[in-house]
ZAROTOR-80271 format. One line per 4 residues: number of its first residue (from 0); their letters; for each residue x, y, z of C-alpha. Coordinates in steps of 0.2 Angstrom, whole numbers, always signed. Example, Ala and Ser with C-alpha at 12.3 -4.5 7.8 and 13.67 -1.06 7.14 Angstrom:
// ZAROTOR-80271
0> as> +62,-22,+39 ~ +68,-5,+36
// end
This chain:
// ZAROTOR-80271
0> mldc> -89,-73,-120 ~ -81,-68,-104 ~ -88,-51,-96 ~ -73,-44,-89
4> vvvg> -56,-50,-83 ~ -50,-40,-67 ~ -32,-35,-67 ~ -24,-32,-49
8> cnqm> -9,-23,-46 ~ +7,-19,-56 ~ +22,-20,-46 ~ +34,-15,-63
12> vfgh> +51,-24,-65 ~ +60,-17,-52 ~ +75,-14,-62 ~ +64,-4,-76
16> hvdr> +55,+6,-60 ~ +75,+10,-54 ~ +78,+17,-72 ~ +62,+28,-74
20> vram> +65,+37,-56 ~ +85,+37,-59 ~ +81,+47,-74 ~ +73,+62,-64
24> gels> +91,+63,-57 ~ +102,+53,-46 ~ +99,+67,-32 ~ +80,+68,-35
28> gahr> +69,+66,-18 ~ +61,+52,-29 ~ +78,+43,-31 ~ +84,+46,-15
32> dlrl> +67,+38,-7 ~ +71,+24,-19 ~ +88,+22,-17 ~ +89,+13,+1
36> syya> +79,-1,-8 ~ +91,-8,-18 ~ +110,-9,-22 ~ +120,-15,-39
40> drgt> +126,-33,-41 ~ +138,-35,-55 ~ +127,-22,-64 ~ +111,-28,-60
44> vmsc> +99,-19,-48 ~ +95,-30,-33 ~ +79,-27,-23 ~ +76,-35,-6
48> rdfl> +66,-47,-14 ~ +78,-53,-26 ~ +91,-54,-14 ~ +81,-65,-3
52> nerh> +75,-76,-17 ~ +92,-77,-24 ~ +102,-79,-9 ~ +92,-86,+5
56> lrge> +77,-95,-3 ~ +86,-108,-14 ~ +76,-123,-15 ~ +60,-113,-10
60> pdls> +48,-105,-22 ~ +52,-88,-24 ~ +43,-73,-17 ~ +31,-67,-26
64> yddm> +16,-53,-28 ~ +4,-68,-31 ~ +9,-75,-16 ~ -7,-64,-6
68> lsat> -23,-63,-15 ~ -27,-43,-17 ~ -42,-38,-7 ~ -46,-27,-23
72> vayl> -47,-40,-33 ~ -57,-53,-22 ~ -71,-40,-20 ~ -71,-32,-36
76> gsfl> -73,-50,-43 ~ -87,-54,-31 ~ -97,-40,-35 ~ -96,-42,-54
80> hrhg> -102,-60,-49 ~ -115,-56,-37 ~ -124,-45,-51 ~ -122,-59,-65
84> lsfd> -107,-54,-73 ~ -94,-68,-78 ~ -76,-63,-73 ~ -59,-71,-72
88> yvns> -43,-61,-64 ~ -27,-59,-64 ~ -20,-56,-46 ~ -4,-48,-50
92> fqeg> +0,-42,-68 ~ +18,-47,-69 ~ +15,-63,-63 ~ -1,-65,-74
96> kekl> +4,-59,-88 ~ +4,-76,-98 ~ -12,-80,-91 ~ -19,-63,-97
100> rall> -10,-64,-113 ~ -18,-82,-116 ~ -37,-76,-110 ~ -35,-62,-122
104> aggr> -27,-69,-137 ~ -44,-81,-137 ~ -53,-68,-141 ~ -68,-71,-130
108> vrav> -64,-58,-117 ~ -75,-44,-118 ~ -68,-30,-107 ~ -53,-29,-95
112> avtt> -55,-19,-79 ~ -38,-11,-71 ~ -38,-7,-54 ~ -26,+6,-48
116> tyyv> -26,+3,-28 ~ -8,+6,-25 ~ -3,+20,-40 ~ +5,+35,-37
120> aafp> +11,+37,-55 ~ +4,+33,-71 ~ +19,+22,-78 ~ +13,+5,-71
124> lmev> -4,+8,-77 ~ +1,+12,-95 ~ +11,-3,-96 ~ -4,-13,-93
128> vefv> -16,-3,-105 ~ -2,-5,-118 ~ +0,-26,-115 ~ -19,-27,-117
132> rsvn> -17,-17,-132 ~ -2,-28,-141 ~ -12,-44,-138 ~ -30,-38,-143
136> qdvk> -35,-22,-151 ~ -54,-26,-149 ~ -55,-29,-129 ~ -63,-14,-120
140> iivg> -52,-7,-107 ~ -60,+2,-91 ~ -48,+10,-78 ~ -55,+15,-61
144> gpfi> -49,+17,-42 ~ -40,+29,-31 ~ -27,+34,-44 ~ -40,+40,-55
148> rnqf> -51,+49,-44 ~ -36,+58,-35 ~ -30,+63,-52 ~ -46,+71,-58
152> llhd> -45,+82,-41 ~ -28,+85,-43 ~ -28,+91,-62 ~ -40,+105,-70
156> rtgf> -50,+99,-85 ~ -37,+101,-98 ~ -23,+92,-88 ~ -34,+76,-84
160> ryll> -40,+75,-102 ~ -21,+76,-107 ~ -18,+62,-93 ~ -32,+51,-100
164> rqig> -25,+52,-116 ~ -8,+47,-112 ~ -16,+32,-105 ~ -25,+26,-118
168> adfy> -40,+17,-109 ~ -59,+17,-117 ~ -67,+21,-102 ~ -62,+28,-84
172> ivse> -73,+28,-68 ~ -71,+43,-57 ~ -76,+38,-40 ~ -72,+35,-23
176> qgea> -80,+18,-25 ~ -86,+13,-43 ~ -90,-3,-43 ~ -106,-1,-48
180> alvr> -102,+11,-60 ~ -92,-3,-67 ~ -107,-15,-67 ~ -117,-4,-78
184> tlqa> -104,-1,-89 ~ -101,-19,-93 ~ -120,-21,-93 ~ -121,-8,-108
188> lnsg> -106,-15,-117 ~ -115,-33,-117 ~ -133,-26,-121 ~ -128,-13,-135
192> tgfd> -139,+1,-126 ~ -125,+14,-125 ~ -118,+22,-111 ~ -128,+40,-107
196> gign> -135,+40,-90 ~ -120,+30,-83 ~ -114,+40,-69 ~ -94,+43,-63
200> lvra> -89,+37,-82 ~ -79,+44,-93 ~ -77,+37,-110 ~ -64,+41,-124
204> rgdd> -72,+49,-139 ~ -60,+51,-155 ~ -46,+62,-146 ~ -59,+68,-135
208> hvag> -67,+61,-118 ~ -86,+63,-113 ~ -91,+62,-95 ~ -106,+57,-86
212> elha> -114,+66,-71 ~ -100,+64,-54 ~ -110,+59,-40 ~ -107,+50,-24
216> ernd> -108,+32,-25 ~ -111,+21,-10 ~ -110,+3,-11 ~ -113,-6,+7
220> lagn> -98,-15,+14 ~ -107,-28,+25 ~ -119,-31,+9 ~ -106,-35,-2
224> pvdw> -94,-49,+5 ~ -80,-58,-4 ~ -85,-75,-11 ~ -67,-84,-8
228> rlff> -74,-99,-16 ~ -71,-90,-33 ~ -53,-88,-29 ~ -47,-104,-22
232> gdsr> -49,-117,-35 ~ -40,-133,-35 ~ -23,-124,-47 ~ -22,-110,-34
236> rerr> -24,-119,-18 ~ -7,-126,-14 ~ +2,-108,-18 ~ -8,-95,-10
240> rmvm> -9,-96,+7 ~ -13,-78,+12 ~ -28,-65,+9 ~ -30,-48,+11
244> vrta> -47,-44,+22 ~ -56,-28,+22 ~ -69,-24,+37 ~ -69,-5,+35
248> rscp> -69,+8,+21 ~ -60,+25,+23 ~ -52,+32,+39 ~ -60,+40,+57
252> fscs> -44,+51,+58 ~ -39,+67,+50 ~ -22,+68,+49 ~ -15,+82,+41
256> fcsf> -2,+73,+29 ~ -16,+61,+22 ~ -30,+63,+9 ~ -36,+45,+11
260> ptha> -51,+49,+20 ~ -55,+64,+8 ~ -53,+52,-6 ~ -61,+36,+1
264> gpye> -77,+45,+8 ~ -86,+41,+23 ~ -79,+30,+37 ~ -90,+14,+39
268> yirp> -87,-3,+46 ~ -95,-20,+49 ~ -101,-29,+63 ~ -91,-42,+72
272> ddiw> -103,-55,+67 ~ -99,-50,+48 ~ -82,-53,+52 ~ -82,-70,+59
276> rdld> -93,-75,+46 ~ -80,-70,+32 ~ -66,-78,+42 ~ -77,-95,+45
280> ries> -77,-95,+26 ~ -59,-92,+24 ~ -55,-106,+37 ~ -66,-119,+27
284> lgcv> -55,-116,+12 ~ -41,-127,+22 ~ -26,-118,+14 ~ -25,-101,+21
288> nsvt> -12,-97,+35 ~ -10,-80,+36 ~ -24,-65,+35 ~ -20,-46,+34
292> fvdd> -33,-34,+39 ~ -30,-21,+28 ~ -43,-8,+37 ~ -33,+9,+39
296> tfnv> -33,+6,+60 ~ -41,-10,+63 ~ -41,-8,+82 ~ -54,+6,+80
300> pthr> -68,+7,+86 ~ -59,+1,+102 ~ -75,-9,+108 ~ -78,-18,+91
304> fvtv> -60,-22,+92 ~ -62,-30,+109 ~ -77,-40,+103 ~ -69,-46,+87
308> lrgl> -53,-52,+97 ~ -65,-62,+108 ~ -73,-71,+95 ~ -56,-74,+86
312> aerg> -48,-81,+101 ~ -64,-91,+104 ~ -65,-98,+87 ~ -46,-103,+87
316> ysfr> -43,-103,+68 ~ -29,-110,+61 ~ -23,-95,+53 ~ -13,-82,+60
320> wncn> -16,-63,+56 ~ -9,-46,+56 ~ -15,-28,+54 ~ -12,-9,+54
324> frcq> -13,-4,+72 ~ -15,+12,+81 ~ -1,+12,+94 ~ -8,+23,+107
328> yane> -25,+12,+110 ~ -14,-2,+116 ~ -17,-8,+135 ~ -13,-24,+144
332> etvs> -29,-32,+141 ~ -30,-29,+122 ~ -14,-35,+119 ~ -15,-50,+128
336> lmke> -32,-54,+118 ~ -23,-48,+103 ~ -10,-63,+106 ~ -21,-76,+112
340> agce> -33,-72,+95 ~ -18,-76,+85 ~ -11,-59,+80 ~ +6,-61,+74
344> gvfl> +11,-44,+69 ~ +6,-25,+67 ~ +9,-10,+56 ~ +13,+6,+67
348> gles> +10,+21,+57 ~ +19,+31,+70 ~ +26,+44,+59 ~ +37,+54,+72
352> gsda> +44,+54,+88 ~ +43,+72,+92 ~ +28,+78,+101 ~ +29,+94,+90
356> ilan> +28,+85,+75 ~ +14,+74,+79 ~ +4,+89,+84 ~ +8,+97,+67
360> mrkq> +2,+79,+59 ~ -16,+81,+70 ~ -9,+63,+76 ~ -19,+66,+92
364> vtad> -5,+56,+102 ~ +12,+59,+110 ~ +28,+50,+109 ~ +28,+43,+128
368> ayrr> +10,+34,+122 ~ +20,+26,+107 ~ +34,+20,+120 ~ +20,+11,+132
372> glal> +11,+4,+116 ~ +28,-3,+110 ~ +33,-11,+126 ~ +17,-20,+127
376> lkda> +16,-27,+110 ~ +34,-33,+112 ~ +32,-41,+129 ~ +16,-51,+121
380> gilt> +30,-57,+107 ~ +19,-46,+94 ~ +30,-42,+78 ~ +31,-24,+77
384> yasf> +35,-13,+62 ~ +35,+6,+64 ~ +35,+18,+49 ~ +39,+37,+50
388> ivgf> +40,+52,+39 ~ +54,+63,+38 ~ +54,+82,+32 ~ +35,+87,+38
392> pget> +33,+104,+41 ~ +41,+110,+56 ~ +54,+96,+56 ~ +71,+101,+62
396> ertv> +87,+93,+65 ~ +81,+92,+85 ~ +65,+82,+80 ~ +73,+70,+69
400> rett> +85,+67,+84 ~ +68,+65,+94 ~ +63,+53,+82 ~ +79,+42,+82
404> dlie> +78,+42,+102 ~ +59,+32,+101 ~ +65,+20,+88 ~ +81,+16,+99
408> egrp> +71,+16,+115 ~ +56,+7,+108 ~ +65,-6,+99 ~ +52,-10,+86
412> dffr> +56,-27,+77 ~ +57,-17,+61 ~ +57,+1,+56 ~ +56,+11,+40
416> aqlw> +59,+31,+39 ~ +52,+39,+23 ~ +55,+55,+14 ~ +40,+64,+15
420> yydr> +29,+67,+0 ~ +20,+84,-1 ~ +2,+80,-9 ~ -8,+96,-12
424> ttpi> -24,+87,-9 ~ -19,+84,+9 ~ -25,+96,+24 ~ -7,+101,+27
428> hqea> -9,+109,+11 ~ -21,+123,+17 ~ -6,+128,+30 ~ +5,+131,+15
432> dryg> +8,+149,+18 ~ +9,+145,+36 ~ +25,+133,+34 ~ +32,+143,+19
436> lans> +29,+127,+10 ~ +35,+128,-9 ~ +35,+115,-23 ~ +27,+97,-21
440> qfew> +30,+78,-21 ~ +47,+74,-17 ~ +54,+92,-22 ~ +47,+101,-7
444> shds> +54,+115,+4 ~ +48,+123,+20 ~ +55,+138,+32 ~ +62,+123,+44
448> mtaa> +69,+110,+31 ~ +70,+104,+12 ~ +68,+90,+5 ~ +87,+87,+1
452> eaas> +90,+89,+21 ~ +76,+77,+25 ~ +83,+63,+13 ~ +100,+64,+20
456> wvdh> +92,+61,+38 ~ +83,+46,+30 ~ +101,+40,+23 ~ +107,+44,+43
460> lhgt> +94,+34,+51 ~ +96,+19,+38 ~ +114,+19,+41 ~ +115,+24,+62
464> vtgs> +100,+15,+71 ~ +105,-1,+80 ~ +90,-5,+91 ~ +79,-8,+76
468> twlp> +79,-18,+59 ~ +76,-6,+44 ~ +64,-14,+32 ~ +64,-8,+13
472> qndf> +49,+2,+7 ~ +52,-5,-11 ~ +48,-22,-18 ~ +46,-30,+0
476> dfpg> +38,-18,+14 ~ +27,-25,+29 ~ +17,-39,+18 ~ +35,-47,+13
480> lfcl> +38,-50,+32 ~ +20,-62,+31 ~ +26,-69,+15 ~ +40,-76,+26
484> tsrg> +32,-80,+42 ~ +20,-90,+32 ~ +34,-101,+27 ~ +40,-103,+43
488> wstg> +53,-92,+45 ~ +56,-84,+62 ~ +57,-65,+66 ~ +75,-69,+70
492> qikd> +80,-75,+54 ~ +71,-61,+44 ~ +82,-49,+52 ~ +97,-57,+50
496> alrd> +93,-59,+30 ~ +87,-40,+31 ~ +103,-35,+40 ~ +112,-42,+27
500> fnrr> +105,-35,+12 ~ +105,-18,+23 ~ +124,-18,+25 ~ +125,-21,+5
504> vsaa> +114,-6,+2 ~ +125,+5,+13 ~ +141,-3,+5 ~ +134,+5,-10
508> ldag> +130,+22,-2 ~ +146,+22,+6 ~ +155,+20,-10 ~ +148,+35,-18
512> taps> +133,+29,-28 ~ +121,+39,-20 ~ +122,+53,-9 ~ +127,+51,+10
516> vdpa> +120,+62,+25 ~ +128,+79,+25 ~ +140,+77,+41 ~ +136,+95,+47
520> lvad> +118,+91,+50 ~ +124,+76,+59 ~ +136,+88,+70 ~ +122,+101,+73
524> aelg> +110,+87,+79 ~ +123,+79,+90 ~ +126,+96,+99 ~ +110,+100,+100
528> f> +109,+115,+89
// end
């Protein structure tokens, strides 16, 4: 009997996802935020990934979410194995459905653990639970991760229990981490000793739920490394050339738009020696050519980062790597070391080009510092992808224009501008009265802008910026770049393909299938009002 099957992220069939979001209304903030990631081709929704597979990758394997081994699946599977529990895994739910069906139909699986790392809504989670139930009614379903923890914080007791009934699992782990609670739950299922005393566990009982004591769970990151050999058997070696690696937990910053540090718990990171030991094991696999460091900020602490870079350069690994990078800490020495150490690209959460908005966000940086960092990275030939938020409290036409100026002058290789999502668990919610904040999620308003106005400015940036190439957020995004570079694509080839896709999205917008920017807003900005 297999103790557990770990199920990774469910990136829902994109057309189905569009249908669900569109049902909220063509002019809803959620749909307008999504709308720049697809166009309709003969009545069929075409995402960037679909477009590349159909028009640019003929003769090559399709781009797939299964191309990159999930950091969550790798860490959790290794943790279970270290505690004497047997497991198998489905790295990506959609691509792994048939494998999961075969495992469940065999009747030799005791439990399915469903991760929720990337979820902001319950729909993809419910799809996984429904699928498992349709194949095997007896297997126990355990759901945990950031989504469950966040929903616990957002809802009152009645609302949270209603959500759990909608999801339909047997057990829920409510914790910033939760892997130790998962081990104890699986051990209880094996022994039949019951679940009393298991902290952070909520279990279904009839139409209600019973909760254990909630407490902070702390699992040593350095003491629980990934056992990469568990995930690279002969059948997987040829296909999966990309892995995600975590060297830190949580984030040392406290940006006012972000709830991650609150939900992830205290910031901790592992030593350079432990990082190199992990990378040595990856190198020994002989098949990985791209590593993504998924730490919220890989280059902090800066002294650790420089030490890590020197070690990477000395070892001369065959793979290249990319990371999330705080641009304000870039200097000539560090960027030169990054290039020498094999860095192929960086994700830059710049968020705004306005000093006023950056101050409101508590980013502890100026737009000029961003310009300096971008110039150094570009001079070194390191691919840059800059992400921006439009509509944060204090945003005006003038501050959006300042963001536009930063993009046009800094010229990151790729950029994205996203409608601000008002999460009431973020620090900015404590200042709601100061900014006149109302409503939440994608349907907010505040004293200087509404969500509808901000969405129009996002459309405007998509259609008018020429100094950088728009990268669709949905069904492609930053990891998609390295899925292509791992296949030998150049940055120029990727830009050409994305521009081709973006032209088709813009044509659909111009045809009136989605709202375009309000001309009055553009006129006001150009006149400096």
